[in-house]
Backbone as CSV, one residue per row, in Angstrom:
resi,resn,N_x,N_y,N_z,CA_x,CA_y,CA_z,C_x,C_y,C_z
1,MET,137.282,95.883,73.572,136.181,96.134,72.610,134.912,95.475,73.058
2,PRO,133.881,95.823,73.500,132.956,94.906,74.155,132.088,94.279,72.963
3,SER,131.607,93.038,72.852,130.913,92.362,71.925,129.433,92.965,71.938
4,PRO,129.178,92.601,70.961,127.590,93.338,70.565,126.828,92.961,71.723
5,ALA,126.732,91.520,72.014,125.754,91.130,73.089,125.864,92.025,74.465
6,ALA,127.335,92.705,74.808,127.167,93.479,75.903,126.865,94.868,75.725
7,GLN,126.599,95.326,74.430,126.200,96.756,74.049,124.577,96.643,74.604
8,PRO,124.218,98.226,74.989,123.042,98.440,75.060,122.185,98.219,74.206
9,THR,120.838,97.635,74.432,119.939,97.823,73.155,118.882,98.840,73.343
10,HIS,118.809,99.292,74.723,117.596,100.320,74.973,118.476,101.276,75.994
11,GLY,117.898,102.606,75.616,118.504,103.525,76.457,117.435,104.507,76.849
12,ILE,117.943,105.212,78.027,117.046,106.236,78.862,117.266,107.619,78.850
13,LEU,116.689,108.210,78.159,116.893,109.769,78.556,116.077,110.670,79.627
14,MET,116.582,111.043,80.503,115.977,112.021,81.730,116.568,113.369,81.573
15,LEU,115.541,114.353,81.554,115.942,115.802,81.374,115.012,116.488,82.118
16,ASN,115.599,117.772,82.482,114.597,118.739,82.946,115.104,120.358,82.542
17,CYS,114.518,121.225,82.357,114.884,122.338,81.732,113.659,123.458,82.112
18,PRO,114.134,124.832,81.883,113.014,125.736,81.910,112.079,125.505,80.799
19,ASP,110.752,125.451,81.405,109.617,124.902,80.143,109.403,126.098,79.165
20,THR,109.535,125.694,77.944,109.295,126.504,76.707,108.749,125.578,75.652
21,LEU,108.499,126.369,74.563,108.082,125.654,73.383,108.928,124.659,72.747
22,GLY,108.639,123.519,71.959,109.396,122.941,71.160,110.348,121.760,71.721
23,ILE,110.138,121.405,73.182,111.186,120.690,73.727,110.899,119.185,73.364
24,VAL,109.550,118.590,73.660,109.384,117.402,73.133,109.575,117.142,71.668
25,TYR,109.245,118.208,70.745,109.546,117.958,69.326,110.938,118.007,69.128
26,ALA,111.931,118.654,69.744,113.323,118.766,69.664,113.740,117.436,69.876
27,VAL,113.547,116.591,70.986,113.869,115.259,71.697,113.330,114.494,70.574
28,SER,112.231,114.316,70.358,111.825,113.421,69.210,112.690,113.358,67.968
29,GLU,112.402,114.621,67.431,113.163,114.884,66.198,114.691,114.137,66.041
30,LEU,115.138,114.377,67.107,116.505,114.029,67.244,116.714,112.664,67.385
31,LEU,115.930,111.649,68.282,115.777,110.527,68.223,115.453,109.951,66.837
32,ALA,114.528,110.411,66.218,114.110,109.655,64.835,115.113,109.986,63.818
33,GLN,115.808,110.935,63.830,116.689,111.411,62.709,118.097,110.399,62.991
34,ASN,118.181,109.721,64.212,119.168,108.996,64.582,118.940,107.648,64.877
35,GLY,117.657,107.204,64.106,117.259,105.773,63.973,116.844,105.160,64.970
36,TYR,116.209,106.018,66.097,115.955,105.475,67.297,114.213,105.513,67.371
37,THR,113.454,104.304,67.935,111.875,104.663,68.150,111.888,104.778,69.592
38,ILE,110.689,105.490,70.021,110.458,105.986,71.507,109.649,104.726,72.110
39,LEU,109.958,103.880,73.044,109.120,102.988,73.736,108.131,103.494,74.522
40,GLN,108.721,104.613,75.300,107.840,105.155,76.327,108.177,106.632,76.717
41,SER,107.469,107.574,76.644,107.524,109.003,76.974,106.566,109.608,78.211
42,GLN,107.365,110.096,79.096,106.494,110.880,80.047,107.124,112.139,80.617
43,GLN,106.122,113.136,80.580,106.241,114.491,80.932,105.690,115.295,81.875
44,PHE,106.033,116.140,82.718,105.560,116.998,83.481,106.001,118.185,83.506
45,GLY,105.399,119.426,83.559,105.472,120.671,83.572,105.121,121.456,84.737
46,SER,106.036,121.852,85.496,105.584,122.232,86.780,105.265,123.974,86.352
47,ARG,103.987,124.492,86.663,103.585,125.635,86.668,104.199,126.587,87.770
48,GLU,104.504,126.051,88.820,105.005,126.694,89.940,106.194,127.061,89.696
49,SER,107.388,126.550,89.332,108.379,126.677,89.239,108.974,127.008,87.702
50,GLY,108.151,126.737,86.601,108.310,126.668,85.481,109.396,125.873,84.674
51,THR,109.502,124.774,85.304,110.407,123.489,85.085,109.822,122.469,84.298
52,PHE,110.443,122.112,83.283,109.869,121.017,82.572,110.493,119.636,82.726
53,PHE,109.835,118.416,83.033,110.598,117.249,83.035,110.228,116.454,81.981
54,MET,111.209,115.307,81.667,110.691,114.496,80.708,111.791,113.270,80.682
55,ARG,111.218,111.886,80.543,111.729,110.861,80.597,111.541,110.141,79.520
56,VAL,112.311,109.428,78.557,112.076,108.793,77.470,113.056,107.473,77.228
57,GLU,112.377,106.201,77.211,112.946,105.205,76.714,112.926,104.843,75.291
58,PHE,114.127,104.309,74.936,114.086,104.455,73.332,114.994,103.075,72.938
59,ALA,114.785,102.788,71.665,115.690,101.574,71.124,115.662,101.947,69.610
60,THR,116.763,101.033,69.110,116.647,100.965,67.606,115.641,100.197,67.133
61,VAL,115.106,100.624,65.657,113.961,100.043,65.035,114.221,98.357,64.935
62,ASP,115.473,98.024,64.845,115.721,96.814,64.532,116.484,95.967,65.607
63,ASP,116.228,96.535,66.950,116.832,96.105,68.059,118.772,95.994,68.107
64,ALA,119.158,96.805,67.274,120.635,96.823,67.133,121.032,97.383,68.502
65,PRO,122.346,97.514,68.561,122.933,98.191,69.822,122.660,99.648,69.674
66,VAL,122.516,100.218,70.654,122.265,101.471,70.855,123.674,102.416,71.105
67,ASP,124.085,103.280,70.619,125.314,103.871,70.600,125.272,105.002,71.443
68,LEU,125.402,105.005,72.772,125.018,106.242,73.839,126.265,107.123,73.524
69,GLU,127.330,106.965,73.193,128.207,107.935,73.227,128.028,108.837,72.082
70,ASP,127.809,108.080,70.894,127.651,108.868,69.917,126.231,109.798,69.880
71,LEU,125.056,109.224,70.532,124.004,109.994,70.770,124.165,111.099,72.052
72,ARG,125.119,111.005,72.624,125.593,112.027,73.883,126.059,113.226,73.155
73,ILE,126.867,112.569,71.996,127.435,113.988,71.267,126.498,114.589,70.319
74,ARG,125.509,114.051,69.798,124.731,114.626,68.975,123.393,115.494,69.885
75,PHE,123.220,114.992,71.105,122.143,115.348,71.812,122.463,116.848,72.495
76,THR,123.796,116.815,72.610,124.599,118.015,73.552,124.132,119.425,73.023
77,PRO,124.069,119.527,71.752,123.437,120.953,71.111,122.004,121.109,71.520
78,VAL,121.208,120.040,71.387,119.744,120.231,71.862,119.827,120.709,73.444
79,ALA,120.594,119.983,74.090,120.564,120.296,75.553,121.131,121.749,75.828
80,GLU,121.954,122.196,75.347,122.591,123.467,75.290,121.285,124.577,75.004
81,LYS,120.865,124.491,73.884,120.018,125.010,73.214,118.656,125.374,74.247
82,PHE,118.198,124.418,75.210,117.313,124.508,76.148,117.455,124.719,77.358
83,GLY,118.893,124.548,77.482,119.187,124.701,79.196,119.180,123.472,79.646
84,MET,119.344,122.318,79.391,118.948,121.161,80.139,119.783,120.853,81.195
85,HIS,119.403,120.188,82.087,119.998,119.255,83.123,119.594,117.926,82.392
86,TRP,120.667,116.988,82.127,120.090,115.577,81.382,121.064,114.279,81.910
87,GLN,120.489,113.451,81.729,121.223,111.942,82.036,120.712,110.991,80.816
88,LEU,121.922,110.430,80.221,121.548,109.457,79.101,122.383,108.068,79.712
89,ALA,121.465,106.981,79.611,122.177,105.763,80.315,121.527,104.564,79.568
90,ASP,121.972,103.441,79.684,121.662,102.018,79.292,120.681,101.653,80.314
91,SER,119.373,101.415,79.606,118.364,100.875,80.821,118.839,99.537,81.440
92,ALA,119.595,98.785,81.059,119.949,97.543,81.633,121.089,97.843,82.700
93,ARG,121.539,99.054,82.799,122.650,99.279,83.707,122.336,98.797,85.185
94,ARG,123.260,98.346,85.841,123.034,98.239,87.212,123.875,98.790,88.047
95,LEU,123.205,99.293,88.987,123.803,100.157,90.280,124.882,99.499,90.953
96,ARG,125.838,99.927,90.950,126.634,99.488,92.473,126.241,100.105,93.627
97,THR,125.923,99.204,94.460,125.402,99.570,95.703,125.880,98.983,96.890
98,VAL,125.910,99.880,98.129,126.174,99.491,99.411,124.644,99.834,100.288
99,ILE,124.546,98.446,101.120,123.218,98.638,101.751,123.944,98.780,103.195
100,MET,123.222,99.685,103.963,123.679,100.095,105.671,122.816,99.509,106.231
101,VAL,123.017,98.731,107.253,122.084,98.412,108.182,122.531,98.414,109.844
102,SER,121.826,97.965,110.703,122.124,98.051,111.993,121.791,96.632,112.405
103,LYS,120.467,96.412,113.419,120.375,95.185,114.018,118.645,94.830,113.112
104,PHE,117.921,95.722,112.446,116.746,95.178,111.919,116.922,94.536,110.598
105,ALA,116.607,93.205,110.288,116.854,92.414,109.186,115.827,92.790,107.908
106,HIS,114.581,93.167,108.357,113.510,93.040,107.162,114.055,93.575,106.112
107,CYS,114.378,94.977,106.175,114.671,95.748,104.752,115.890,95.149,104.240
108,LEU,116.684,94.992,104.729,117.991,93.967,104.097,117.664,92.965,103.348
109,ASN,117.051,92.079,104.069,116.339,90.748,103.434,115.689,90.864,102.346
110,ASP,114.697,91.843,102.292,113.749,92.061,101.307,114.791,92.827,100.225
111,LEU,115.467,93.821,100.274,116.143,94.043,99.039,117.180,93.184,98.489
112,LEU,117.476,92.075,99.402,118.604,91.264,98.576,117.845,90.052,98.037
113,PHE,116.558,89.798,98.572,115.751,88.729,98.094,115.281,89.204,96.383
114,ARG,114.838,90.530,96.687,114.038,91.228,95.298,115.207,91.024,94.385
115,ASN,116.532,91.718,94.790,117.743,91.610,93.606,118.034,90.056,93.049
116,SER,117.916,89.219,94.203,118.112,88.024,93.529,117.209,87.377,92.374
117,ILE,116.044,87.910,92.612,115.109,87.151,91.483,114.920,88.105,90.416
118,GLY,115.481,89.257,90.357,115.632,90.176,89.290,114.821,91.270,89.217
119,GLU,113.978,91.267,90.293,113.176,92.678,90.607,113.728,93.779,90.698
120,LEU,115.071,93.830,91.232,115.898,94.803,91.395,117.004,94.568,90.279
121,ALA,117.794,95.782,89.886,119.064,95.661,89.126,120.046,96.245,89.948
122,LEU,120.481,95.675,90.933,121.760,96.194,91.883,122.970,94.978,91.767
123,ASP,124.120,95.817,91.883,125.223,94.889,92.018,125.557,95.265,93.545
124,VAL,125.235,94.416,94.612,125.566,95.000,95.710,126.819,94.604,96.173
125,VAL,127.774,95.674,96.065,129.201,95.214,96.779,129.478,94.939,98.167
126,ALA,128.517,95.701,98.786,128.808,95.485,100.294,127.421,95.774,101.435
127,VAL,127.339,94.762,102.165,126.321,95.205,103.361,127.440,95.945,104.456
128,VAL,127.142,96.932,104.780,127.962,97.513,105.817,127.020,97.815,107.145
129,SER,127.560,97.343,108.482,126.719,97.523,109.380,127.522,97.962,110.756
130,ASN,127.017,98.784,111.628,127.935,98.928,112.640,127.648,97.960,114.117
131,HIS,126.837,96.764,113.541,126.893,95.622,114.454,126.958,94.271,113.590
132,PRO,127.600,93.342,114.205,127.749,92.302,113.551,126.582,90.996,113.059
133,ASP,125.441,91.298,113.528,124.403,90.529,113.789,123.678,90.078,112.346
134,LEU,123.805,90.892,111.388,123.401,90.700,110.140,123.968,90.042,109.255
135,ARG,125.407,89.779,109.739,126.344,89.087,108.876,125.806,87.690,108.111
136,PRO,125.155,86.849,108.813,124.346,85.625,108.093,123.393,85.804,106.852
137,ILE,122.687,87.098,106.749,121.807,87.173,105.799,122.714,87.740,104.776
138,ALA,123.780,88.522,104.834,124.625,88.831,103.913,125.435,87.375,103.272
139,ASP,125.798,86.751,104.035,126.532,85.410,103.662,125.482,84.581,102.691
140,SER,124.378,84.451,103.013,123.214,83.667,102.718,122.948,84.318,100.965
141,PHE,123.098,85.374,101.076,122.792,86.069,99.433,124.395,86.137,98.760
142,GLY,125.417,85.633,99.335,126.845,85.877,98.611,127.347,87.191,98.459
143,VAL,126.817,88.281,99.590,127.269,89.509,99.712,128.308,89.836,100.735
144,PRO,129.253,90.625,100.195,130.251,90.806,101.275,129.731,91.445,102.350
145,PHE,130.094,91.306,103.632,129.887,91.988,104.830,130.784,92.764,105.509
146,ARG,130.843,94.159,105.726,132.025,94.832,106.363,131.144,95.361,107.535
147,HIS,131.990,95.028,108.819,131.471,95.467,110.050,132.114,96.865,110.309
148,ILE,131.632,97.866,110.535,132.261,99.132,110.845,131.545,99.616,112.384
149,PRO,132.279,99.163,113.250,131.528,99.950,114.502,131.529,101.280,114.831
150,VAL,130.548,101.768,115.245,130.519,103.111,115.419,130.538,103.500,117.084
151,THR,131.370,104.704,117.446,130.925,105.091,118.749,131.230,106.382,118.738
152,PRO,130.778,107.354,119.813,130.994,108.753,119.622,132.292,109.234,119.463
153,ASP,133.634,108.449,119.879,134.954,108.633,119.629,135.421,108.352,118.276
154,THR,134.733,107.322,117.559,135.218,106.692,116.609,134.310,106.952,115.209
155,LYS,133.386,107.829,115.442,132.335,108.246,114.241,133.042,108.803,113.075
156,ALA,134.028,109.669,113.113,134.449,110.014,111.868,135.291,109.168,111.469
157,GLN,136.122,108.310,111.883,137.112,107.352,111.224,136.053,106.207,110.567
158,ALA,134.925,106.244,111.328,133.890,105.127,110.483,133.588,105.734,109.433
159,GLU,133.160,106.878,109.050,132.491,107.467,108.117,133.516,107.596,107.120
160,GLN,134.823,107.732,107.477,135.817,107.664,106.465,136.008,106.445,105.853
161,GLN,136.037,105.271,106.722,136.023,103.807,105.838,134.889,103.936,105.050
162,LEU,133.489,104.280,105.642,132.588,104.188,104.206,133.026,104.910,103.068
163,VAL,133.313,106.451,103.356,133.556,107.072,102.140,134.840,106.463,101.267
164,ASP,135.625,105.524,102.154,136.746,105.018,101.262,136.135,103.573,100.227
165,LEU,135.436,103.144,100.977,134.701,101.900,100.551,133.711,102.420,99.101
166,VAL,133.120,103.797,99.346,132.141,104.075,98.257,133.258,104.460,97.188
167,ASP,134.327,105.004,97.186,135.372,105.432,96.368,135.949,104.323,95.617
168,VAL,136.648,103.384,96.190,137.209,102.100,95.817,136.166,101.350,95.052
169,GLU,135.066,101.076,95.352,134.098,100.431,94.845,133.239,101.035,93.829
170,SER,133.607,102.315,93.379,132.761,103.072,92.408,131.213,102.632,92.580
171,VAL,131.130,103.158,94.013,129.503,102.747,94.431,128.754,104.006,93.749
172,ASP,127.572,103.618,93.112,126.492,104.417,92.803,125.467,104.980,93.691
173,LEU,124.888,103.916,94.851,124.027,103.991,95.598,124.217,103.644,96.840
174,VAL,123.750,104.267,97.936,124.149,103.704,99.167,122.623,103.742,99.933
175,VAL,122.207,102.859,100.193,120.740,102.655,101.026,120.760,102.376,102.319
176,LEU,120.165,103.413,103.021,120.184,103.093,104.457,118.768,102.373,105.023
177,ALA,119.005,100.778,105.076,118.116,100.148,105.212,117.822,99.800,106.840
178,ARG,117.295,100.812,107.343,117.242,100.878,108.902,118.695,100.833,109.557
179,TYR,119.391,101.658,109.118,120.901,101.877,109.747,120.648,102.868,110.733
180,MET,120.838,102.561,111.874,120.269,103.377,112.983,121.391,104.430,113.784
181,GLN,122.125,104.945,112.942,122.995,105.943,112.956,122.643,107.300,112.235
182,ILE,122.886,108.245,112.766,122.800,109.973,111.977,124.261,110.159,111.551
183,LEU,124.116,110.428,110.274,125.261,110.558,109.387,125.520,112.006,109.572
184,SER,126.906,112.342,109.522,127.219,113.613,109.690,126.968,114.663,108.320
185,ASP,126.717,116.012,108.730,126.561,116.724,107.618,127.531,116.658,106.395
186,ASP,128.700,116.480,106.800,129.720,116.377,105.647,129.620,115.038,104.631
187,LEU,129.049,113.949,105.650,129.038,112.660,104.780,127.680,112.902,103.848
188,CYS,126.632,113.405,104.558,125.258,113.704,103.822,125.779,114.398,102.462
189,LYS,126.394,115.551,102.630,126.962,116.080,101.220,127.567,115.210,100.351
190,GLU,128.648,114.473,100.731,129.326,113.412,100.302,128.615,112.701,99.197
191,LEU,127.570,112.053,100.001,126.544,111.149,99.060,125.306,111.708,98.731
192,ASP,125.340,112.975,98.235,124.166,113.814,97.953,123.615,113.419,96.627
193,GLY,122.173,113.085,96.504,121.716,112.427,95.641,121.993,111.106,95.437
194,ARG,122.740,110.242,96.088,122.806,109.063,96.042,122.867,108.138,97.015
195,ALA,122.127,108.464,97.968,121.848,107.798,99.351,120.241,107.853,99.426
196,ILE,119.853,106.798,99.917,118.282,106.576,100.244,117.987,106.213,101.542
197,ASN,117.034,106.732,102.224,116.794,106.226,103.715,115.326,105.504,103.805
198,ILE,115.063,105.035,104.865,113.783,104.661,105.151,113.426,104.856,106.295
199,HIS,112.023,105.244,106.895,111.854,105.358,108.084,110.232,105.282,108.514
200,HIS,109.771,105.013,109.732,108.273,104.875,109.566,107.564,106.409,109.481
201,SER,106.474,106.498,108.933,105.928,107.688,108.518,105.208,108.261,109.671
202,MET,105.481,107.897,110.590,104.683,108.674,111.966,105.428,109.702,112.562
203,LEU,106.730,109.828,112.107,107.495,111.007,112.331,107.018,112.183,111.491
204,PRO,106.687,113.527,112.282,107.410,113.781,113.416,106.695,113.718,114.976
205,SER,105.459,112.861,114.628,104.661,112.763,115.821,105.222,111.875,116.808
206,PHE,105.540,110.710,116.360,106.142,109.706,117.581,107.772,109.734,117.527
207,LYS,108.265,110.555,118.032,109.684,110.443,117.838,110.517,109.363,118.993
208,GLY,111.690,109.244,118.851,112.400,108.615,119.808,112.000,107.079,119.929
209,ALA,112.200,106.390,121.226,111.740,105.025,121.426,110.499,104.442,121.228
210,LYS,110.373,103.545,121.039,109.170,102.580,120.818,108.258,103.384,120.393
211,PRO,108.261,103.865,118.964,106.995,104.836,118.413,105.586,103.873,118.188
212,TYR,105.700,102.752,118.107,104.693,101.989,117.813,103.847,101.782,119.204
213,HIS,104.610,102.035,120.203,103.738,102.075,121.659,103.124,103.172,121.740
214,GLN,104.002,104.337,121.198,103.218,105.886,121.350,102.132,105.718,120.247
215,ALA,102.218,105.154,119.113,101.056,105.197,118.210,99.782,104.415,118.910
216,TYR,100.129,103.474,119.365,99.090,102.285,120.037,98.514,103.177,121.181
217,ALA,99.242,104.072,121.849,98.522,104.849,123.002,97.778,106.025,122.624
218,ARG,98.013,106.405,121.309,97.235,107.347,120.713,96.013,106.726,119.826
219,GLY,96.078,105.746,119.534,94.915,104.785,118.842,94.852,105.209,117.218
220,VAL,96.210,105.330,116.835,96.394,105.810,115.341,95.647,104.591,114.509
221,LYS,95.107,105.080,113.271,94.232,104.287,112.181,94.808,104.007,111.107
222,TYR,96.039,104.650,110.890,96.977,104.576,109.738,98.412,104.248,110.150
223,ILE,99.148,103.694,109.615,100.614,103.695,109.640,101.138,103.524,108.352
224,GLY,102.528,103.732,108.291,103.128,103.601,106.942,104.914,103.933,107.053
225,ALA,105.391,104.058,105.944,106.754,104.107,105.718,107.112,105.530,104.941
226,THR,107.975,106.257,104.989,108.704,107.024,103.953,109.974,106.415,103.523
227,ALA,110.291,106.702,102.201,111.548,106.778,101.721,111.799,107.974,101.145
228,HIS,113.345,108.314,101.394,113.493,109.572,100.992,115.079,109.834,100.891
229,TYR,115.533,110.653,100.013,116.816,111.119,99.749,117.465,111.257,101.201
230,VAL,118.881,111.161,101.324,119.540,111.681,102.509,119.956,112.897,102.400
231,THR,119.542,113.888,103.317,120.125,115.297,103.467,120.404,115.485,105.236
232,ALA,121.276,116.730,105.078,121.601,116.908,106.413,120.591,117.263,107.511
233,ASP,119.352,117.616,106.830,118.068,117.780,107.576,117.604,116.298,107.768
234,LEU,117.464,116.079,109.268,117.481,114.432,109.836,115.958,114.197,109.286
235,ASP,115.762,113.086,108.504,114.552,112.493,108.002,113.644,113.527,107.210
236,GLU,114.351,114.523,106.545,113.530,115.624,106.202,113.716,115.840,104.432
237,GLY,114.582,114.443,104.174,115.252,114.688,102.748,113.826,114.763,101.471
238,PRO,114.108,114.970,100.287,113.048,114.764,99.242,112.428,113.665,99.352
239,ILE,111.126,113.325,99.397,110.384,112.049,99.504,110.286,111.482,98.228
240,ILE,110.774,110.191,98.065,110.439,109.256,96.947,109.337,108.475,96.920
241,GLU,108.942,107.980,98.096,107.754,107.071,98.169,107.320,106.872,99.441
242,GLN,106.143,106.703,99.523,105.421,106.538,100.878,104.403,105.307,100.672
243,GLU,104.337,104.411,102.090,103.433,103.438,101.891,102.507,103.572,103.281
244,LEU,101.091,103.332,103.060,100.294,103.664,104.005,99.568,102.468,104.319
245,ILE,99.503,101.766,105.563,98.367,100.611,105.929,97.398,100.972,106.883
246,ARG,96.219,100.617,106.537,94.976,100.892,107.678,95.328,100.097,108.665
247,VAL,94.979,100.542,110.048,95.155,99.496,111.173,94.064,100.081,112.213
248,ASP,93.587,99.062,113.231,92.442,99.563,113.895,92.844,98.811,115.337
249,HIS,92.000,99.200,116.335,92.183,98.864,117.828,92.582,97.496,118.006
250,SER,92.272,96.288,117.420,92.817,95.275,117.708,94.120,94.770,117.772
251,LEU,94.936,95.728,117.070,96.160,95.575,117.105,97.099,95.991,118.176
252,ASP,97.995,95.332,118.669,98.890,95.630,119.706,100.109,96.229,119.254
253,PRO,100.974,96.754,120.255,102.220,97.500,119.525,103.065,96.407,118.805
254,ASP,103.023,95.189,119.191,103.753,94.402,118.293,103.174,94.165,116.859
255,ALA,101.897,94.057,116.930,101.452,93.791,115.695,101.543,95.009,114.522
256,LEU,101.405,96.298,115.299,101.343,97.419,114.591,102.798,97.543,114.064
257,ALA,104.052,97.239,114.816,105.385,97.157,114.395,105.378,96.146,113.339
258,ALA,104.934,94.886,113.228,104.931,93.948,112.119,104.483,94.717,110.814
259,ARG,103.088,95.323,110.898,102.790,96.208,110.015,103.603,97.183,109.191
260,GLY,104.207,97.805,110.149,105.190,98.881,110.025,106.463,98.535,109.249
261,ARG,106.827,97.085,109.376,107.933,96.442,108.568,107.357,96.332,107.266
262,GLU,106.133,95.764,107.373,105.517,95.484,105.752,105.580,96.803,104.934
263,ALA,105.254,97.890,105.607,105.148,99.162,104.813,106.586,100.043,104.435
264,GLU,107.779,99.756,105.624,108.985,99.874,105.055,109.573,99.163,103.955
265,THR,109.451,97.980,103.921,109.894,96.998,102.885,109.602,97.472,101.480
266,ARG,108.014,97.615,101.302,107.617,98.091,100.230,108.054,99.379,99.631
267,ALA,107.666,100.320,100.646,108.028,101.783,100.263,109.796,101.662,99.849
268,LEU,110.574,101.017,100.559,112.106,101.016,100.341,112.261,100.577,99.026
269,ALA,111.963,99.215,98.753,111.964,98.517,97.403,111.564,99.451,96.247
270,ARG,110.510,100.101,96.246,109.914,100.704,95.081,110.985,102.298,95.065
271,ALA,111.384,102.839,96.000,112.156,103.910,95.994,113.626,103.525,95.199
272,VAL,113.938,102.118,95.707,115.418,102.127,94.830,115.196,101.279,93.619
273,ARG,114.085,100.905,93.627,113.841,100.400,92.049,113.535,101.732,91.119
274,TRP,112.834,102.671,91.518,112.585,103.812,90.918,113.911,104.665,90.497
275,HIS,114.746,104.885,91.490,115.915,105.710,91.510,117.144,105.049,90.408
276,SER,117.016,103.443,90.470,118.061,102.863,89.524,117.453,102.755,88.301
277,GLU,116.057,103.042,87.705,115.608,103.042,86.528,115.565,104.483,86.155
278,ILE,116.234,105.486,86.734,116.316,106.831,86.622,114.711,107.319,86.310
279,ARG,114.128,107.370,87.397,112.658,107.767,87.166,112.487,108.766,88.376
280,VAL,113.467,109.033,89.044,113.343,110.353,90.213,114.173,111.458,89.705
281,ALA,113.215,112.502,89.744,114.027,113.831,89.388,113.989,114.986,90.587
282,LEU,114.550,115.636,91.178,114.293,116.639,92.198,113.925,118.022,91.571
283,LEU,112.615,118.635,92.290,112.076,119.733,92.101,112.042,120.440,93.561
284,GLU,113.082,121.305,93.744,113.408,122.003,95.026,113.512,120.689,96.014
285,ASN,112.511,120.851,96.755,112.714,119.824,98.167,111.619,118.802,97.891
286,ARG,111.142,118.440,96.537,110.177,117.473,96.392,111.015,116.653,95.251
287,THR,110.212,115.722,94.729,110.563,114.837,93.788,109.557,114.650,92.459
288,VAL,110.141,114.696,91.460,108.940,114.154,90.428,109.471,112.612,90.085
289,VAL,108.205,111.741,90.209,108.824,110.142,90.062,107.910,110.121,88.573
290,PHE,108.447,109.441,87.791,107.711,108.967,86.534,107.664,107.481,86.641
291,GLN,106.693,107.037,87.289,106.276,105.324,87.662,105.796,104.697,86.276
């Protein structure tokens, strides 16, 4: 039996359903009838799809523990009435997370630092890499490091090791923080809705090696990064966040790449935080993000 200090004091309700009259009233009424006050409420209705989205943060009036299991039972009839897809969670929950990397260190270092100072709410159970190079960064933050080499002949076995790790550690989120391997369709399906990737936002214009050299040769004026959910369509999953930085003729390819690293860390950190705070919902191949 958990102590009162371990019980949640704030909850989050995220839902979507066909748009119709009375949804906000029904949600608000049920929370009020059960002694909860609304701290924040955000809504969006898509006229194109006819879908309504809502995110509510709530607490008891006297900051007593929130009984999420009881509220889940009481809310079920409302959800069924409106045909809702919904999620109810403790706002203080920490996502069990695996961060995947190759040789680029900036996104890994940034995520682990932000997490260490409380800016992110992650329990990073492992850093997984197809190279051993970034083990010292994981060690410096006290995070277990798993080296899983990948070759064309061992790709299936390597992915199975990752799946086993995700299952054994009850992982909620996988972050591809510049992991330079293409995931198989089967693995993408296995991680559907719980894997986030980051890449420079100059795709598809500058594919392949040395994208910043290509961008420099074309005289680009903006560079950036895109954080998105992982799908079998390479680099085309639903976009969660993008960061844009203006550049000019004075920057050589190395300077452009440095700005690109800035953009990648910012976009990825925001995407991970919004996902962990249950601020992101899918709308076909797009996202609704309540910031």
